[in-house]
N, C-alpha and C positions, 0 to 999 in steps of 0.2 A: 504494500500499499504506499502510496506517495506521501511524504510528510505534509502536514498542513502548512499551507502558505503562511509565511511570516507576516506579511502586510497585504492587504488588498485595497486598492483604489476607492476612495469613499463612493464614487458613483456606481461602482459595481455592487456594494452593499445595498444601496438603495433600489437596484432593479428588482422588479418582481418576476418571480419564476412561476407564477400560478399557470403559466401556459405549458409548462413542461410535463410530459408524461410521467406518471408515478413510477418510481423504481420498484421492480419486482423483488421482494426479499428473497435472499438466497437461503439455502439449507442451513448454512452456517449461522446465518443471523437468528434463526429461530429454534435451533436444537437445544433443548434444556438437558443439562446433565441430571442425574439422580440426586446429586447433593443440591442443586438449585431447586429441584421440585420439592425436596424436604424442607426447604426454607419457606415455602408457602407464597401467598400472594404478594408479601411485602418484597421479597427477593425479586419476583417477577416483575413488580413495577419498576424497580431500579434497573433491571436488565432492559426493560422496554425503553427506558429513558436513554440508556446507553446506545441502544440500538438506533433510536431516532437521531441522535447526534452523529452516529456513523453515517447515516443516510444524509444528514445535512452535510458532512465533509464531502461525501460523493458528489452531492449536486454543486457545491462550490468548486470542486476541482473541475468538474465537466462544464459547467455553465457560467462560473465567475459571478454568481448571484446567490441570494438567499431565498429559498422557497418559502412561500407565505401561506400555502395551504396546509391544512391540518392532515397529518399522517394518521391513518386509522390503525387501531390496535390490532395485531395479529389475532386470528381465531384462537379463543381459549386463553388469552392474555388479559391481565388486569390492566386497566388503563393507568396512566402516570398519576402520581398522588396530586391533589388540587394545587400545592404550593410549587409544583414544578410545571411551568408551562411548556406546551410541546415544543420541542426544538425547532420545528419546521415554521413555527410562528414568530420566532425571535427575529428582532431587527439587527441584533448584533450578538456576538458570542459572548456570554457572561464571562467577566474576567476573573471571577472566583469559582468558575466550575464550567462545564461539567468535569468530572475526573478524566474523561476521554481526551480532553485537550491538555492536561497537565504535563504529560510527556514531552509534547511539543514545546510548551512554555519552558520547560526545564532544559530542553535541548538548546533553546535560545538563550539561556542564562537568566530567564525571567521567572518571577514567582507571583502567581495571582494577579493582582492589579498593576504590577510593574509593566505589564504589556503596553507598548505604545499606543496612544489613542488612535492612530491610523488603523489599528487593529480592532477598534471598537465599534465604528460604524458611522453612518453619515449624519453629522449635525444633530446627534441625539438630543443634545441639550436645546438646540433651536426649535425642536419639535416638542419639547417637553410641556406637557399641559396644553398642547394645541395652540400655544401663543405665537409661536414663530418668531419671537424676539431674541436675538442674541444678547447676552449680557456678559460684558468683557470687564474684568476686574484685575487690579494690580495689587500684589501681595508684597509687602516689603520686609518680610521675615517674622520670626516669633512664632507663637502657638495660637494667635487669634484665629486662623483658618479653621480651627476645629469648631468654631461656633458661627461660621459663615452660614447664611441661608443658601444651601446648596441646591434648592429646588429649581432655581432659574439659571445658575452660572453655567456658562458654556465655554469660557476661556479664562485661564488664570496665567497672568503675565508675571514671572518671578522676578522681582527687582531687589530682593533681598538675597540671603543665603540660601543656596539649594537645599531643599529638604525632601529626601526620598519618600517620607511618610506622607508629606502633602501631596507629592506626585501619585503615589499609589491610591490615595483616597480620592483625589480628583478623577483619575481614570475610572475608579469603581462607580463613580457618580455619573460617568459620560461626559466629563468635562476635559477639554484639552488643557495642557500645560505647556507654556512657551517660555523661552529665555529671552533676555534682554540682550540687545545689540546696539553698540555704540562704538564710534571710531571718528578720528580726526578727519574732517572732510578735506583738509590740505593733502593728506596722505594718499587718499583714494583716487587722486588724479592718476596715479601709476596702476596700470591694470593688473601688475603682478601683486601689488599690495592688496588690491581688491580680492583677488583670487586666493591669496594666502589666508585672508581674513574670513572669507566665506567658508573655505575648507576647514578652518579651525572651528567655526560655529556649527557647522554640519556634523562634525566628528563629536563635538561636545554634545549636541542634541541626541545623537545615537547612544552615546555612552550613558547618559542620563535618562534615556527612554522618554524624551521630550518630543513634543508635537509641532515645533515650528519655532518662530522667532518673532519678537516684536521689536523693531528698529526704532530706537528713541535717539534721534539726532536733533539737537536744538541749537546748532551753531549758525553764526552769521554766514550767509552765501549771497554773493552779488548776482544778480541776473545775467545770464549769458556769459558768465565766468566759466573757466575750466572746472572749478568745483560744482557749478550748476549742472552741468551735463554728467560729470562722474557721479554725482549723487543719484541721479536717475538711473545710471547704468548699474550702480551698486545694487539698488533696489531690484532692478530687473533680473541681474545675474544671481542674486541672492535666492529670488523666487524661483528661478529655473532650476538652481542646485538643490534647494530643498524639496521641491516637488519630484524631482527626478531620484534623489537618494532617499527621501521618506515619503513615499506616495501617501496622499491625504493629509499632508502637513499643510500648516497655515503660516503665511508671511504677511505681517502687517507693518504699518508705518505711522508714527505719531505726528501729526501736523498741527500747526498753530491755530488758534480759534478763529483766525481770519486769513484768507489768502493774500491780503494786502501788505506783504513784506513786513510783518509784525516782528519787532525786535531784530529788524535787518534780516529776516530769515526769507529771502526771495528765491523759494524753491520752485521747480517745475511741478506744480501740484497735479496737473491732469496727466502728465507722463508717470509720475510716481503712483497715482491712483490706478493707472491701467496696468502698471508693471507688477502690482502686489494684489493679494486677496481683497484687502480693503484698508481704508486710512481710519485712525482713530483721531478724531478731531478734540483737541484738548481746549475745552470751553470753560476756561477758568483763567485766573490771572489776567483778566481783561483790562485791569487798570496798570499794567506794567509799564505803559507809556502814557502819561497824562499830559495832554496839550492845552487843557483849559485851566479853569480855577483848581487851585490845589485843595480839594475837600475829600473826605471819605466818601467812597462809593461802593456799590455792590460788587462783589467779586465777579459774577456772572450774570448781569441783568437781563431778564428775559427777552425783551424787544431786541436789545443789542446782539444777543446770542444768536437768535433764529435769522436775524438779517444777514449774518455772515454765512449760514448754511445755504441761504439762497444764492449768494455769490459763488460759493463752490459748485452748486448745481448748474448755475448759469455759465460756468466755465466749461461744462460739458461731462463732469463727473456723475456718473450714475449713482442716484440715491442708495441703491442696493450695495454699494461700495464705501458708504460712509457710516460710521459708528459715533454717535454723540458722547462726549465725555462731559461729566458733570462733577463738581467738587463736593467731596465730603468734609471739607474745611473751610475756614473763613479767614478774615484778616482783622486783627485787633489794632485800631489806630489810637495813638495818643493825640487828644485834641489840645491844639494851641488855644483854640477858643470854641466854645459850644454855645450856640444860641438856642432859643426856644423853639425855632423852626427846625430843630434837629440837623443843623449844618455844623460840621466838625471840620475845623481848619486844621490841616496837617503840615508837617515840615516839608520843605522842598528838598526832595531827594531825587536828583536827576538820574536817568537811565537810558543809555543809548541815544542821547541827543534830546530827550524829552525833559522838561524842567521838573516834573513830578512823577512819582511812580508809587505802586503799592509797597516799594521797599521801605516807605516810611511806617508801614505797619508790620506786624508780626503775625505769621500763620499760626492758626489755632485749630486743632482737630475738632470735629463736631462734638465729641464726648466732653472736651474741656469747656467748650462754649456752653453746653447744656448745664454744667456745674456752675456757670456764672449767672444764670437766670434768676435764681432765687436771691442772690446778693445784688442784683443790678437795681438801678433806680427807676427803670422804665418798664421792665418785663420784656417780652418779645413784641417788637413793633413791626409793621408792614408798610413798606414803600409802594404806593400805588403805580407811581411812574415807572420804577425799575422792577416791580413786581418781585421783590426780595425782602427777607426778614433781616432785622437788625436790633441790637439792643444797646443800651448805655450804661455805664457803671463808673463809680468813683473809686480809684485804688487807695491803698493805705496812706498815700501822701496827699490826697485830697486832689488828685489830677483826674480829669474826665477822660473817658475811653468811649469810642464807639466801635462796635463790632458788627461786621457784616458777614453774612454766611448764606448757605442754602439749607432748607429743611424740607419735610416732606411735601409741603404745599407748593413751594417753588420748583421742586424736582418733578413733582407730578405734572405741572404745566409743560415742562420740557418733554417728559415721557409722552405725553399726549401729541406733541408736535411730532415726535419721532414716529409715531403711528400715522398720523395725518399724511406726512410727507412720505412715508414709505421708506424710512431709513433702515439701514441693516440691523440696527440694534442701539443699545446704550451701554455705557460703563462708567466707572468712576475712578478718581484718584483721591484716596486709596481706600481699600476695604478694611485697613486697621485703624481708621478714624473713629470707630464706634466704640461704645462701652459694652463689652461683653462679660463684665463682672458678674452678672446673675441677679442683680437687684430688680425688684418688680418694676420700678420706674425706668431703669435702664434697658430692660427687656423690651418694654413698650416702646421706648424711643428707638431702639435698634431695629426692631421689628418694623416699624413705620417707616424707617430710611430704605430697608431693603424692599419693602412693598412698593414703595413710590417709584421704583425702577420699571415696573411693569405697567405699561399703558392700560388703563380701565376700558 
């Protein structure tokens, strides 16, 4: 019998094989030994389950797809137990079973859920719950991932220390795990440097049983410069290499919240989007360059945010190749002056030519901001123009602060826009910003933030 294939392209797993003629069971399949008969119906049920998986493997080898019809139990056989779905109805091979597949996994040096996600199936998470919405998250290390809401996560980008336990668990939940990619744009003008970097990343993904790469390059690039073209080439060549070496893998690229050369990042956005699976739009830090009055503002104001997506689409980028990024953090600004109209004047901190920037403030994760609510002098306020929440407090030195952030209300507005516009999905920076301590109030706040990602 041929060894079970290590990886199958995602599109082959999605193909229906309902039109295929049923395989006639062989004598070997259905002969029971005396010992098996003595074990009774329970042993018969387990043997039938293994037979089904053997037939599934046969169909995959012959036709490259997964049969979705129900295999009938042989005459005189007990049906499989209720908790074991018939193998021919599975959309992907379970990573923790059946035992029939364990020899193959061991032969590949894998155990259980270590199997690469290209081995799991097509967009399992994207279909989960019938919602069809990709949820892309960033993990920065630690153990918080054990408390994530895994019911909707489809991709985890590891931006912290590699954790094989996280990788195994994500695969067991049908989610991809991808590594981070970054390199100096000046160096990639040399094709040899690009090729070496790509090989290094592909080899790393294979060793760690990962499912692709998220390229996060946020450096200055002048339009039509050598770096401008080299960056597009890097994305294209990386995508080709990953798709070739790890079938079903995913290559994505992080882009600024606007295509208008934000922070002097004048990239070939259309070329990059065409070259990879999709782009992740970092719709936060939108006050990185403030050209008007130096006052505190929302990190990602709603109208300002959606206007930039329309620009990306107007450039010719398919909405299905765009994932919206939202912030699970905010900015805490020290007010030089705070008037009754809730206008907070901030220090002038220039950034890349702009006279003011959000560098005048300090980033605060959502869990810290929620801890400030009770001690604030305002409670949570809502700005109707920017459609964003904020609060005000006085520190121990008597200095006023204004904190702008996103909460379930503001994120739900953006998630609804994702659905309305038909974008690929939504994601956040970053998943570790919530309070997973277990208190009742923390649990309620955390659950609300996860739920806000899914369009109603």
